[in-house]
CHARMM-style PDB file with segment names, atoms N, HN, CA, C and O in Angstrom:
ATOM      1  N   MET     1     -15.885   5.219   5.150  1.00  0.00      PROA
ATOM      2  CA  MET     1     -15.126   5.558   3.967  1.00  0.00      PROA
ATOM      3  C   MET     1     -13.653   5.190   4.135  1.00  0.00      PROA
ATOM      4  O   MET     1     -13.034   4.626   3.233  1.00  0.00      PROA
ATOM      5  N   LYS     2     -13.103   5.519   5.307  1.00  0.00      PROA
ATOM      6  HN  LYS     2     -13.606   5.977   6.040  1.00  0.00      PROA
ATOM      7  CA  LYS     2     -11.693   5.237   5.556  1.00  0.00      PROA
ATOM      8  C   LYS     2     -11.434   3.733   5.576  1.00  0.00      PROA
ATOM      9  O   LYS     2     -10.379   3.272   5.141  1.00  0.00      PROA
ATOM     10  N   GLN     3     -12.389   2.982   6.076  1.00  0.00      PROA
ATOM     11  HN  GLN     3     -13.247   3.357   6.429  1.00  0.00      PROA
ATOM     12  CA  GLN     3     -12.219   1.532   6.133  1.00  0.00      PROA
ATOM     13  C   GLN     3     -12.217   0.919   4.729  1.00  0.00      PROA
ATOM     14  O   GLN     3     -11.471  -0.024   4.464  1.00  0.00      PROA
ATOM     15  N   ILE     4     -13.040   1.445   3.844  1.00  0.00      PROA
ATOM     16  HN  ILE     4     -13.646   2.211   4.060  1.00  0.00      PROA
ATOM     17  CA  ILE     4     -13.070   0.965   2.462  1.00  0.00      PROA
ATOM     18  C   ILE     4     -11.737   1.262   1.779  1.00  0.00      PROA
ATOM     19  O   ILE     4     -11.207   0.422   1.051  1.00  0.00      PROA
ATOM     20  N   LEU     5     -11.195   2.461   2.017  1.00  0.00      PROA
ATOM     21  HN  LEU     5     -11.625   3.143   2.608  1.00  0.00      PROA
ATOM     22  CA  LEU     5      -9.896   2.816   1.442  1.00  0.00      PROA
ATOM     23  C   LEU     5      -8.793   1.880   1.931  1.00  0.00      PROA
ATOM     24  O   LEU     5      -7.913   1.495   1.162  1.00  0.00      PROA
ATOM     25  N   MET     6      -8.844   1.518   3.202  1.00  0.00      PROA
ATOM     26  HN  MET     6      -9.559   1.830   3.827  1.00  0.00      PROA
ATOM     27  CA  MET     6      -7.828   0.625   3.753  1.00  0.00      PROA
ATOM     28  C   MET     6      -7.928  -0.768   3.143  1.00  0.00      PROA
ATOM     29  O   MET     6      -6.908  -1.398   2.864  1.00  0.00      PROA
ATOM     30  N   ILE     7      -9.144  -1.249   2.935  1.00  0.00      PROA
ATOM     31  HN  ILE     7      -9.973  -0.738   3.162  1.00  0.00      PROA
ATOM     32  CA  ILE     7      -9.332  -2.570   2.330  1.00  0.00      PROA
ATOM     33  C   ILE     7      -8.834  -2.572   0.888  1.00  0.00      PROA
ATOM     34  O   ILE     7      -8.171  -3.514   0.454  1.00  0.00      PROA
ATOM     35  N   VAL     8      -9.158  -1.508   0.147  1.00  0.00      PROA
ATOM     36  HN  VAL     8      -9.696  -0.742   0.499  1.00  0.00      PROA
ATOM     37  CA  VAL     8      -8.688  -1.399  -1.238  1.00  0.00      PROA
ATOM     38  C   VAL     8      -7.167  -1.294  -1.271  1.00  0.00      PROA
ATOM     39  O   VAL     8      -6.527  -1.862  -2.156  1.00  0.00      PROA
ATOM     40  N   GLN     9      -6.591  -0.582  -0.324  1.00  0.00      PROA
ATOM     41  HN  GLN     9      -7.111  -0.121   0.395  1.00  0.00      PROA
ATOM     42  CA  GLN     9      -5.137  -0.432  -0.264  1.00  0.00      PROA
ATOM     43  C   GLN     9      -4.461  -1.776   0.025  1.00  0.00      PROA
ATOM     44  O   GLN     9      -3.410  -2.070  -0.545  1.00  0.00      PROA
ATOM     45  N   ILE    10      -5.037  -2.575   0.881  1.00  0.00      PROA
ATOM     46  HN  ILE    10      -5.891  -2.337   1.344  1.00  0.00      PROA
ATOM     47  CA  ILE    10      -4.484  -3.904   1.159  1.00  0.00      PROA
ATOM     48  C   ILE    10      -4.557  -4.775  -0.090  1.00  0.00      PROA
ATOM     49  O   ILE    10      -3.610  -5.495  -0.405  1.00  0.00      PROA
ATOM     50  N   GLY    11      -5.676  -4.709  -0.796  1.00  0.00      PROA
ATOM     51  HN  GLY    11      -6.445  -4.124  -0.540  1.00  0.00      PROA
ATOM     52  CA  GLY    11      -5.809  -5.464  -2.042  1.00  0.00      PROA
ATOM     53  C   GLY    11      -4.790  -5.039  -3.082  1.00  0.00      PROA
ATOM     54  O   GLY    11      -4.191  -5.880  -3.752  1.00  0.00      PROA
ATOM     55  N   LEU    12      -4.591  -3.726  -3.219  1.00  0.00      PROA
ATOM     56  HN  LEU    12      -5.077  -3.042  -2.674  1.00  0.00      PROA
ATOM     57  CA  LEU    12      -3.585  -3.222  -4.158  1.00  0.00      PROA
ATOM     58  C   LEU    12      -2.178  -3.653  -3.750  1.00  0.00      PROA
ATOM     59  O   LEU    12      -1.348  -3.960  -4.605  1.00  0.00      PROA
ATOM     60  N   ALA    13      -1.913  -3.677  -2.453  1.00  0.00      PROA
ATOM     61  HN  ALA    13      -2.588  -3.428  -1.759  1.00  0.00      PROA
ATOM     62  CA  ALA    13      -0.593  -4.089  -1.975  1.00  0.00      PROA
ATOM     63  C   ALA    13      -0.315  -5.549  -2.334  1.00  0.00      PROA
ATOM     64  O   ALA    13       0.792  -5.890  -2.751  1.00  0.00      PROA
ATOM     65  N   VAL    14      -1.312  -6.398  -2.172  1.00  0.00      PROA
ATOM     66  HN  VAL    14      -2.211  -6.121  -1.833  1.00  0.00      PROA
ATOM     67  CA  VAL    14      -1.147  -7.814  -2.514  1.00  0.00      PROA
ATOM     68  C   VAL    14      -0.927  -7.975  -4.018  1.00  0.00      PROA
ATOM     69  O   VAL    14      -0.048  -8.726  -4.440  1.00  0.00      PROA
ATOM     70  N   LEU    15      -1.723  -7.274  -4.825  1.00  0.00      PROA
ATOM     71  HN  LEU    15      -2.438  -6.664  -4.482  1.00  0.00      PROA
ATOM     72  CA  LEU    15      -1.565  -7.345  -6.277  1.00  0.00      PROA
ATOM     73  C   LEU    15      -0.205  -6.808  -6.719  1.00  0.00      PROA
ATOM     74  O   LEU    15       0.414  -7.354  -7.632  1.00  0.00      PROA
ATOM     75  N   LEU    16       0.254  -5.747  -6.077  1.00  0.00      PROA
ATOM     76  HN  LEU    16      -0.250  -5.303  -5.335  1.00  0.00      PROA
ATOM     77  CA  LEU    16       1.554  -5.170  -6.410  1.00  0.00      PROA
ATOM     78  C   LEU    16       2.682  -6.144  -6.073  1.00  0.00      PROA
ATOM     79  O   LEU    16       3.631  -6.285  -6.845  1.00  0.00      PROA
ATOM     80  N   MET    17       2.583  -6.811  -4.931  1.00  0.00      PROA
ATOM     81  HN  MET    17       1.813  -6.697  -4.304  1.00  0.00      PROA
ATOM     82  CA  MET    17       3.600  -7.799  -4.568  1.00  0.00      PROA
ATOM     83  C   MET    17       3.635  -8.943  -5.572  1.00  0.00      PROA
ATOM     84  O   MET    17       4.711  -9.392  -5.967  1.00  0.00      PROA
ATOM     85  N   LEU    18       2.470  -9.413  -5.984  1.00  0.00      PROA
ATOM     86  HN  LEU    18       1.596  -9.049  -5.663  1.00  0.00      PROA
ATOM     87  CA  LEU    18       2.420 -10.488  -6.975  1.00  0.00      PROA
ATOM     88  C   LEU    18       3.013 -10.046  -8.305  1.00  0.00      PROA
ATOM     89  O   LEU    18       3.748 -10.801  -8.940  1.00  0.00      PROA
ATOM     90  N   ALA    19       2.698  -8.836  -8.725  1.00  0.00      PROA
ATOM     91  HN  ALA    19       2.100  -8.222  -8.208  1.00  0.00      PROA
ATOM     92  CA  ALA    19       3.221  -8.329  -9.995  1.00  0.00      PROA
ATOM     93  C   ALA    19       4.741  -8.196  -9.945  1.00  0.00      PROA
ATOM     94  O   ALA    19       5.420  -8.477 -10.933  1.00  0.00      PROA
ATOM     95  N   ILE    20       5.274  -7.773  -8.811  1.00  0.00      PROA
ATOM     96  HN  ILE    20       4.723  -7.545  -8.009  1.00  0.00      PROA
ATOM     97  CA  ILE    20       6.729  -7.646  -8.675  1.00  0.00      PROA
ATOM     98  C   ILE    20       7.389  -9.021  -8.660  1.00  0.00      PROA
ATOM     99  O   ILE    20       8.440  -9.216  -9.270  1.00  0.00      PROA
ATOM    100  N   LEU    21       6.780  -9.964  -7.970  1.00  0.00      PROA
ATOM    101  HN  LEU    21       5.926  -9.806  -7.475  1.00  0.00      PROA
ATOM    102  CA  LEU    21       7.362 -11.302  -7.896  1.00  0.00      PROA
ATOM    103  C   LEU    21       7.322 -12.031  -9.234  1.00  0.00      PROA
ATOM    104  O   LEU    21       8.148 -12.910  -9.479  1.00  0.00      PROA
ATOM    105  N   LEU    22       6.384 -11.685 -10.096  1.00  0.00      PROA
ATOM    106  HN  LEU    22       5.713 -10.970  -9.898  1.00  0.00      PROA
ATOM    107  CA  LEU    22       6.285 -12.324 -11.405  1.00  0.00      PROA
ATOM    108  C   LEU    22       7.210 -11.701 -12.442  1.00  0.00      PROA
ATOM    109  O   LEU    22       7.313 -12.205 -13.561  1.00  0.00      PROA
ATOM    110  N   GLN    23       7.880 -10.614 -12.085  1.00  0.00      PROA
ATOM    111  HN  GLN    23       7.796 -10.205 -11.176  1.00  0.00      PROA
ATOM    112  CA  GLN    23       8.792  -9.953 -13.020  1.00  0.00      PROA
ATOM    113  C   GLN    23       9.950 -10.888 -13.361  1.00  0.00      PROA
ATOM    114  O   GLN    23      10.285 -11.795 -12.599  1.00  0.00      PROA
ATOM    115  N   HSD    24      10.550 -10.646 -14.519  1.00  0.00      PROA
ATOM    116  HN  HSD    24      10.279  -9.910 -15.138  1.00  0.00      PROA
ATOM    117  CA  HSD    24      11.678 -11.446 -14.987  1.00  0.00      PROA
ATOM    118  C   HSD    24      12.854 -11.293 -14.033  1.00  0.00      PROA
ATOM    119  O   HSD    24      13.220 -10.178 -13.661  1.00  0.00      PROA
ATOM    120  N   ARG    25      13.424 -12.382 -13.651  1.00  0.00      PROA
ATOM    121  HN  ARG    25      13.126 -13.288 -13.953  1.00  0.00      PROA
ATOM    122  CA  ARG    25      14.587 -12.338 -12.767  1.00  0.00      PROA
ATOM    123  C   ARG    25      15.812 -11.916 -13.570  1.00  0.00      PROA
ATOM    124  O   ARG    25      15.817 -12.019 -14.797  1.00  0.00      PROA
ATOM    125  N   GLY    26      16.834 -11.448 -12.893  1.00  0.00      PROA
ATOM    126  HN  GLY    26      16.830 -11.365 -11.896  1.00  0.00      PROA
ATOM    127  CA  GLY    26      18.065 -11.065 -13.572  1.00  0.00      PROA
ATOM    128  C   GLY    26      18.094  -9.603 -13.958  1.00  0.00      PROA
ATOM    129  O   GLY    26      19.033  -9.165 -14.623  1.00  0.00      PROA
ATOM    130  N   THR    27      17.103  -8.842 -13.566  1.00  0.00      PROA
ATOM    131  HN  THR    27      16.341  -9.198 -13.026  1.00  0.00      PROA
ATOM    132  CA  THR    27      17.117  -7.406 -13.831  1.00  0.00      PROA
ATOM    133  C   THR    27      17.454  -6.682 -12.538  1.00  0.00      PROA
ATOM    134  O   THR    27      16.789  -5.721 -12.151  1.00  0.00      PROA
ATOM    135  N   SER    28      18.493  -7.160 -11.884  1.00  0.00      PROA
ATOM    136  HN  SER    28      19.033  -7.941 -12.198  1.00  0.00      PROA
ATOM    137  CA  SER    28      18.851  -6.613 -10.580  1.00  0.00      PROA
ATOM    138  C   SER    28      19.635  -5.318 -10.716  1.00  0.00      PROA
ATOM    139  O   SER    28      19.897  -4.847 -11.823  1.00  0.00      PROA
ATOM    140  N   LEU    29      19.996  -4.762  -9.599  1.00  0.00      PROA
ATOM    141  HN  LEU    29      19.783  -5.144  -8.699  1.00  0.00      PROA
ATOM    142  CA  LEU    29      20.725  -3.498  -9.566  1.00  0.00      PROA
ATOM    143  C   LEU    29      22.121  -3.638 -10.162  1.00  0.00      PROA
ATOM    144  O   LEU    29      22.690  -2.654 -10.635  1.00  0.00      PROA
ATOM    145  N   GLY    30      22.674  -4.835 -10.146  1.00  0.00      PROA
ATOM    146  HN  GLY    30      22.212  -5.634  -9.762  1.00  0.00      PROA
ATOM    147  CA  GLY    30      23.998  -5.052 -10.725  1.00  0.00      PROA
ATOM    148  C   GLY    30      24.045  -4.752 -12.215  1.00  0.00      PROA
ATOM    149  O   GLY    30      25.099  -4.396 -12.741  1.00  0.00      PROA
ATOM    150  N   GLY    31      22.936  -4.890 -12.888  1.00  0.00      PROA
ATOM    151  HN  GLY    31      22.079  -5.180 -12.461  1.00  0.00      PROA
ATOM    152  CA  GLY    31      22.874  -4.589 -14.308  1.00  0.00      PROA
ATOM    153  C   GLY    31      23.052  -3.112 -14.600  1.00  0.00      PROA
ATOM    154  O   GLY    31      23.484  -2.746 -15.693  1.00  0.00      PROA
ATOM    155  N   ALA    32      22.730  -2.266 -13.651  1.00  0.00      PROA
ATOM    156  HN  ALA    32      22.379  -2.563 -12.763  1.00  0.00      PROA
ATOM    157  CA  ALA    32      22.860  -0.824 -13.846  1.00  0.00      PROA
ATOM    158  C   ALA    32      24.320  -0.391 -13.835  1.00  0.00      PROA
ATOM    159  O   ALA    32      24.666   0.643 -14.406  1.00  0.00      PROA
ATOM    160  N   PHE    33      25.172  -1.171 -13.191  1.00  0.00      PROA
ATOM    161  HN  PHE    33      24.891  -2.011 -12.727  1.00  0.00      PROA
ATOM    162  CA  PHE    33      26.582  -0.803 -13.084  1.00  0.00      PROA
ATOM    163  C   PHE    33      27.473  -1.645 -13.983  1.00  0.00      PROA
ATOM    164  O   PHE    33      28.696  -1.604 -13.847  1.00  0.00      PROA
ATOM    165  N   GLY    34      26.895  -2.393 -14.884  1.00  0.00      PROA
ATOM    166  HN  GLY    34      25.902  -2.426 -14.995  1.00  0.00      PROA
ATOM    167  CA  GLY    34      27.681  -3.186 -15.819  1.00  0.00      PROA
ATOM    168  C   GLY    34      28.094  -4.539 -15.281  1.00  0.00      PROA
ATOM    169  O   GLY    34      28.893  -5.231 -15.913  1.00  0.00      PROA
ATOM    170  N   GLY    35      27.581  -4.932 -14.145  1.00  0.00      PROA
ATOM    171  HN  GLY    35      26.932  -4.370 -13.632  1.00  0.00      PROA
ATOM    172  CA  GLY    35      27.928  -6.220 -13.576  1.00  0.00      PROA
ATOM    173  C   GLY    35      27.248  -7.380 -14.275  1.00  0.00      PROA
ATOM    174  O   GLY    35      27.625  -8.536 -14.083  1.00  0.00      PROA
ATOM    175  N   GLU    36      26.274  -7.083 -15.063  1.00  0.00      PROA
ATOM    176  HN  GLU    36      25.967  -6.144 -15.219  1.00  0.00      PROA
ATOM    177  CA  GLU    36      25.536  -8.123 -15.766  1.00  0.00      PROA
ATOM    178  C   GLU    36      25.927  -8.065 -17.235  1.00  0.00      PROA
ATOM    179  O   GLU    36      25.776  -7.020 -17.868  1.00  0.00      PROA
ATOM    180  N   GLY    37      26.416  -9.145 -17.781  1.00  0.00      PROA
ATOM    181  HN  GLY    37      26.538  -9.994 -17.266  1.00  0.00      PROA
ATOM    182  CA  GLY    37      26.903  -9.145 -19.145  1.00  0.00      PROA
ATOM    183  C   GLY    37      25.866  -9.552 -20.170  1.00  0.00      PROA
ATOM    184  O   GLY    37      26.222 -10.128 -21.198  1.00  0.00      PROA
ATOM    185  N   SER    38      24.618  -9.278 -19.931  1.00  0.00      PROA
ATOM    186  HN  SER    38      24.329  -8.810 -19.096  1.00  0.00      PROA
ATOM    187  CA  SER    38      23.585  -9.695 -20.873  1.00  0.00      PROA
ATOM    188  C   SER    38      23.399  -8.656 -21.970  1.00  0.00      PROA
ATOM    189  O   SER    38      23.772  -7.491 -21.826  1.00  0.00      PROA
ATOM    190  N   VAL    39      22.826  -9.103 -23.043  1.00  0.00      PROA
ATOM    191  HN  VAL    39      22.523 -10.048 -23.160  1.00  0.00      PROA
ATOM    192  CA  VAL    39      22.552  -8.236 -24.183  1.00  0.00      PROA
ATOM    193  C   VAL    39      21.225  -7.535 -23.949  1.00  0.00      PROA
ATOM    194  O   VAL    39      20.292  -8.119 -23.397  1.00  0.00      PROA
ATOM    195  N   TYR    40      21.145  -6.274 -24.376  1.00  0.00      PROA
ATOM    196  HN  TYR    40      21.903  -5.800 -24.824  1.00  0.00      PROA
ATOM    197  CA  TYR    40      19.905  -5.520 -24.223  1.00  0.00      PROA
ATOM    198  C   TYR    40      18.810  -6.167 -25.051  1.00  0.00      PROA
ATOM    199  O   TYR    40      19.021  -6.516 -26.212  1.00  0.00      PROA
ATOM    200  N   ARG    41      17.655  -6.323 -24.457  1.00  0.00      PROA
ATOM    201  HN  ARG    41      17.483  -6.039 -23.513  1.00  0.00      PROA
ATOM    202  CA  ARG    41      16.503  -6.825 -25.195  1.00  0.00      PROA
ATOM    203  C   ARG    41      15.271  -6.093 -24.712  1.00  0.00      PROA
ATOM    204  O   ARG    41      15.194  -5.678 -23.555  1.00  0.00      PROA
ATOM    205  N   SER    42      14.325  -5.940 -25.588  1.00  0.00      PROA
ATOM    206  HN  SER    42      14.387  -6.278 -26.527  1.00  0.00      PROA
ATOM    207  CA  SER    42      13.113  -5.206 -25.231  1.00  0.00      PROA
ATOM    208  C   SER    42      12.070  -6.163 -24.681  1.00  0.00      PROA
ATOM    209  O   SER    42      12.079  -7.359 -24.971  1.00  0.00      PROA
ATOM    210  N   ARG    43      11.181  -5.613 -23.888  1.00  0.00      PROA
ATOM    211  HN  ARG    43      11.174  -4.641 -23.652  1.00  0.00      PROA
ATOM    212  CA  ARG    43      10.084  -6.402 -23.337  1.00  0.00      PROA
ATOM    213  C   ARG    43       9.033  -6.593 -24.421  1.00  0.00      PROA
ATOM    214  O   ARG    43       8.750  -5.684 -25.202  1.00  0.00      PROA
ATOM    215  N   ARG    44       8.465  -7.781 -24.455  1.00  0.00      PROA
ATOM    216  HN  ARG    44       8.694  -8.520 -23.821  1.00  0.00      PROA
ATOM    217  CA  ARG    44       7.432  -8.063 -25.444  1.00  0.00      PROA
ATOM    218  C   ARG    44       6.332  -8.891 -24.816  1.00  0.00      PROA
ATOM    219  O   ARG    44       6.558  -9.632 -23.860  1.00  0.00      PROA
ATOM    220  N   GLY    45       5.145  -8.756 -25.363  1.00  0.00      PROA
ATOM    221  HN  GLY    45       4.961  -8.154 -26.140  1.00  0.00      PROA
ATOM    222  CA  GLY    45       4.024  -9.597 -24.973  1.00  0.00      PROA
ATOM    223  C   GLY    45       3.618  -9.440 -23.524  1.00  0.00      PROA
ATOM    224  O   GLY    45       3.400  -8.336 -23.025  1.00  0.00      PROA
ATOM    225  N   ALA    46       3.522 -10.589 -22.862  1.00  0.00      PROA
ATOM    226  HN  ALA    46       3.699 -11.486 -23.268  1.00  0.00      PROA
ATOM    227  CA  ALA    46       3.045 -10.615 -21.479  1.00  0.00      PROA
ATOM    228  C   ALA    46       4.008  -9.903 -20.535  1.00  0.00      PROA
ATOM    229  O   ALA    46       3.581  -9.294 -19.554  1.00  0.00      PROA
ATOM    230  N   GLU    47       5.294  -9.977 -20.825  1.00  0.00      PROA
ATOM    231  HN  GLU    47       5.640 -10.472 -21.622  1.00  0.00      PROA
ATOM    232  CA  GLU    47       6.287  -9.315 -19.968  1.00  0.00      PROA
ATOM    233  C   GLU    47       6.099  -7.800 -19.983  1.00  0.00      PROA
ATOM    234  O   GLU    47       6.208  -7.146 -18.946  1.00  0.00      PROA
ATOM    235  N   LYS    48       5.820  -7.252 -21.149  1.00  0.00      PROA
ATOM    236  HN  LYS    48       5.732  -7.783 -21.991  1.00  0.00      PROA
ATOM    237  CA  LYS    48       5.590  -5.812 -21.282  1.00  0.00      PROA
ATOM    238  C   LYS    48       4.301  -5.410 -20.565  1.00  0.00      PROA
ATOM    239  O   LYS    48       4.251  -4.380 -19.892  1.00  0.00      PROA
ATOM    240  N   CYS    49       3.265  -6.228 -20.716  1.00  0.00      PROA
ATOM    241  HN  CYS    49       3.306  -7.065 -21.263  1.00  0.00      PROA
ATOM    242  CA  CYS    49       1.985  -5.962 -20.053  1.00  0.00      PROA
ATOM    243  C   CYS    49       2.148  -6.000 -18.531  1.00  0.00      PROA
ATOM    244  O   CYS    49       1.603  -5.153 -17.824  1.00  0.00      PROA
ATOM    245  N   LEU    50       2.894  -6.976 -18.036  1.00  0.00      PROA
ATOM    246  HN  LEU    50       3.338  -7.664 -18.611  1.00  0.00      PROA
ATOM    247  CA  LEU    50       3.134  -7.091 -16.599  1.00  0.00      PROA
ATOM    248  C   LEU    50       3.949  -5.912 -16.077  1.00  0.00      PROA
ATOM    249  O   LEU    50       3.717  -5.438 -14.965  1.00  0.00      PROA
ATOM    250  N   PHE    51       4.897  -5.441 -16.873  1.00  0.00      PROA
ATOM    251  HN  PHE    51       5.086  -5.826 -17.777  1.00  0.00      PROA
ATOM    252  CA  PHE    51       5.714  -4.288 -16.505  1.00  0.00      PROA
ATOM    253  C   PHE    51       4.842  -3.045 -16.328  1.00  0.00      PROA
ATOM    254  O   PHE    51       4.959  -2.336 -15.328  1.00  0.00      PROA
ATOM    255  N   TYR    52       3.966  -2.783 -17.303  1.00  0.00      PROA
ATOM    256  HN  TYR    52       3.871  -3.359 -18.115  1.00  0.00      PROA
ATOM    257  CA  TYR    52       3.082  -1.620 -17.214  1.00  0.00      PROA
ATOM    258  C   TYR    52       2.041  -1.780 -16.103  1.00  0.00      PROA
ATOM    259  O   TYR    52       1.669  -0.801 -15.457  1.00  0.00      PROA
ATOM    260  N   LEU    53       1.572  -3.002 -15.882  1.00  0.00      PROA
ATOM    261  HN  LEU    53       1.874  -3.798 -16.407  1.00  0.00      PROA
ATOM    262  CA  LEU    53       0.629  -3.255 -14.795  1.00  0.00      PROA
ATOM    263  C   LEU    53       1.276  -2.952 -13.446  1.00  0.00      PROA
ATOM    264  O   LEU    53       0.626  -2.406 -12.555  1.00  0.00      PROA
ATOM    265  N   THR    54       2.549  -3.303 -13.294  1.00  0.00      PROA
ATOM    266  HN  THR    54       3.076  -3.747 -14.018  1.00  0.00      PROA
ATOM    267  CA  THR    54       3.268  -3.028 -12.052  1.00  0.00      PROA
ATOM    268  C   THR    54       3.379  -1.527 -11.808  1.00  0.00      PROA
ATOM    269  O   THR    54       3.205  -1.062 -10.682  1.00  0.00      PROA
ATOM    270  N   ILE    55       3.665  -0.776 -12.858  1.00  0.00      PROA
ATOM    271  HN  ILE    55       3.806  -1.154 -13.773  1.00  0.00      PROA
ATOM    272  CA  ILE    55       3.759   0.682 -12.724  1.00  0.00      PROA
ATOM    273  C   ILE    55       2.413   1.273 -12.333  1.00  0.00      PROA
ATOM    274  O   ILE    55       2.345   2.128 -11.450  1.00  0.00      PROA
ATOM    275  N   ILE    56       1.348   0.830 -12.976  1.00  0.00      PROA
ATOM    276  HN  ILE    56       1.403   0.136 -13.693  1.00  0.00      PROA
ATOM    277  CA  ILE    56       0.004   1.344 -12.681  1.00  0.00      PROA
ATOM    278  C   ILE    56      -0.399   1.008 -11.254  1.00  0.00      PROA
ATOM    279  O   ILE    56      -0.937   1.857 -10.544  1.00  0.00      PROA
ATOM    280  N   LEU    57      -0.141  -0.232 -10.825  1.00  0.00      PROA
ATOM    281  HN  LEU    57       0.297  -0.922 -11.402  1.00  0.00      PROA
ATOM    282  CA  LEU    57      -0.483  -0.621  -9.456  1.00  0.00      PROA
ATOM    283  C   LEU    57       0.308   0.189  -8.430  1.00  0.00      PROA
ATOM    284  O   LEU    57      -0.237   0.575  -7.396  1.00  0.00      PROA
ATOM    285  N   ALA    58       1.579   0.450  -8.703  1.00  0.00      PROA
ATOM    286  HN  ALA    58       2.022   0.137  -9.543  1.00  0.00      PROA
ATOM    287  CA  ALA    58       2.397   1.242  -7.778  1.00  0.00      PROA
ATOM    288  C   ALA    58       1.880   2.674  -7.686  1.00  0.00      PROA
ATOM    289  O   ALA    58       1.819   3.246  -6.598  1.00  0.00      PROA
ATOM    290  N   LEU    59       1.507   3.254  -8.828  1.00  0.00      PROA
ATOM    291  HN  LEU    59       1.556   2.790  -9.712  1.00  0.00      PROA
ATOM    292  CA  LEU    59       0.955   4.614  -8.810  1.00  0.00      PROA
ATOM    293  C   LEU    59      -0.369   4.667  -8.051  1.00  0.00      PROA
ATOM    294  O   LEU    59      -0.590   5.571  -7.245  1.00  0.00      PROA
ATOM    295  N   LEU    60      -1.241   3.706  -8.305  1.00  0.00      PROA
ATOM    296  HN  LEU    60      -1.062   2.971  -8.959  1.00  0.00      PROA
ATOM    297  CA  LEU    60      -2.521   3.671  -7.594  1.00  0.00      PROA
ATOM    298  C   LEU    60      -2.317   3.497  -6.092  1.00  0.00      PROA
ATOM    299  O   LEU    60      -3.000   4.131  -5.288  1.00  0.00      PROA
ATOM    300  N   PHE    61      -1.374   2.635  -5.723  1.00  0.00      PROA
ATOM    301  HN  PHE    61      -0.820   2.120  -6.376  1.00  0.00      PROA
ATOM    302  CA  PHE    61      -1.088   2.421  -4.308  1.00  0.00      PROA
ATOM    303  C   PHE    61      -0.572   3.698  -3.653  1.00  0.00      PROA
ATOM    304  O   PHE    61      -0.983   4.038  -2.544  1.00  0.00      PROA
ATOM    305  N   GLY    62       0.323   4.404  -4.334  1.00  0.00      PROA
ATOM    306  HN  GLY    62       0.657   4.128  -5.236  1.00  0.00      PROA
ATOM    307  CA  GLY    62       0.850   5.660  -3.800  1.00  0.00      PROA
ATOM    308  C   GLY    62      -0.214   6.728  -3.658  1.00  0.00      PROA
ATOM    309  O   GLY    62      -0.286   7.410  -2.636  1.00  0.00      PROA
ATOM    310  N   ILE    63      -1.046   6.876  -4.685  1.00  0.00      PROA
ATOM    311  HN  ILE    63      -0.988   6.322  -5.516  1.00  0.00      PROA
ATOM    312  CA  ILE    63      -2.126   7.870  -4.642  1.00  0.00      PROA
ATOM    313  C   ILE    63      -3.113   7.536  -3.540  1.00  0.00      PROA
ATOM    314  O   ILE    63      -3.553   8.419  -2.804  1.00  0.00      PROA
ATOM    315  N   LEU    64      -3.464   6.257  -3.426  1.00  0.00      PROA
ATOM    316  HN  LEU    64      -3.107   5.540  -4.024  1.00  0.00      PROA
ATOM    317  CA  LEU    64      -4.415   5.850  -2.393  1.00  0.00      PROA
ATOM    318  C   LEU    64      -3.837   6.051  -0.997  1.00  0.00      PROA
ATOM    319  O   LEU    64      -4.573   6.373  -0.064  1.00  0.00      PROA
ATOM    320  N   SER    65      -2.532   5.867  -0.843  1.00  0.00      PROA
ATOM    321  HN  SER    65      -1.934   5.606  -1.601  1.00  0.00      PROA
ATOM    322  CA  SER    65      -1.889   6.100   0.455  1.00  0.00      PROA
ATOM    323  C   SER    65      -1.968   7.568   0.849  1.00  0.00      PROA
ATOM    324  O   SER    65      -2.237   7.891   2.006  1.00  0.00      PROA
ATOM    325  N   ILE    66      -1.735   8.453  -0.106  1.00  0.00      PROA
ATOM    326  HN  ILE    66      -1.517   8.192  -1.046  1.00  0.00      PROA
ATOM    327  CA  ILE    66      -1.821   9.892   0.174  1.00  0.00      PROA
ATOM    328  C   ILE    66      -3.252  10.289   0.509  1.00  0.00      PROA
ATOM    329  O   ILE    66      -3.483  11.059   1.441  1.00  0.00      PROA
ATOM    330  N   VAL    67      -4.214   9.767  -0.248  1.00  0.00      PROA
ATOM    331  HN  VAL    67      -4.027   9.141  -1.005  1.00  0.00      PROA
ATOM    332  CA  VAL    67      -5.629  10.069   0.022  1.00  0.00      PROA
ATOM    333  C   VAL    67      -6.016   9.565   1.404  1.00  0.00      PROA
ATOM    334  O   VAL    67      -6.746  10.235   2.134  1.00  0.00      PROA
ATOM    335  N   ASN    68      -5.525   8.385   1.760  1.00  0.00      PROA
ATOM    336  HN  ASN    68      -4.931   7.841   1.167  1.00  0.00      PROA
ATOM    337  CA  ASN    68      -5.836   7.810   3.067  1.00  0.00      PROA
ATOM    338  C   ASN    68      -5.252   8.662   4.198  1.00  0.00      PROA
ATOM    339  O   ASN    68      -5.851   8.757   5.269  1.00  0.00      PROA
ATOM    340  N   LEU    69      -4.099   9.275   3.970  1.00  0.00      PROA
ATOM    341  HN  LEU    69      -3.613   9.198   3.099  1.00  0.00      PROA
ATOM    342  CA  LEU    69      -3.512  10.155   4.983  1.00  0.00      PROA
ATOM    343  C   LEU    69      -4.296  11.458   5.137  1.00  0.00      PROA
ATOM    344  O   LEU    69      -4.425  11.988   6.240  1.00  0.00      PROA
ATOM    345  N   LEU    70      -4.813  11.963   4.028  1.00  0.00      PROA
ATOM    346  HN  LEU    70      -4.708  11.532   3.132  1.00  0.00      PROA
ATOM    347  CA  LEU    70      -5.509  13.244   4.053  1.00  0.00      PROA
ATOM    348  C   LEU    70      -6.917  13.154   4.643  1.00  0.00      PROA
ATOM    349  O   LEU    70      -7.467  14.154   5.104  1.00  0.00      PROA
ATOM    350  N   ILE    71      -7.486  11.972   4.625  1.00  0.00      PROA
ATOM    351  HN  ILE    71      -7.039  11.159   4.251  1.00  0.00      PROA
ATOM    352  CA  ILE    71      -8.863  11.831   5.149  1.00  0.00      PROA
ATOM    353  C   ILE    71      -8.846  11.632   6.648  1.00  0.00      PROA
ATOM    354  OT1 ILE    71      -9.903  11.495   7.264  1.00  0.00      PROA
TER     355      ILE     71
END
């Protein structure tokens, strides 16, 4: 059981890395402090879907990590 959890966790980690790397560039930490002079725009289409997929993958990875520690 523990080995299956580890394999699934590795798969989720790879998918999470890909989802993060595919995110739109230019949304760095500098934008939070006003260093980026871009106009606010909302996410649409595939970008919005990728954003939510990244959140879901991160939550699943975190939950699976906790479950893996408890077993």
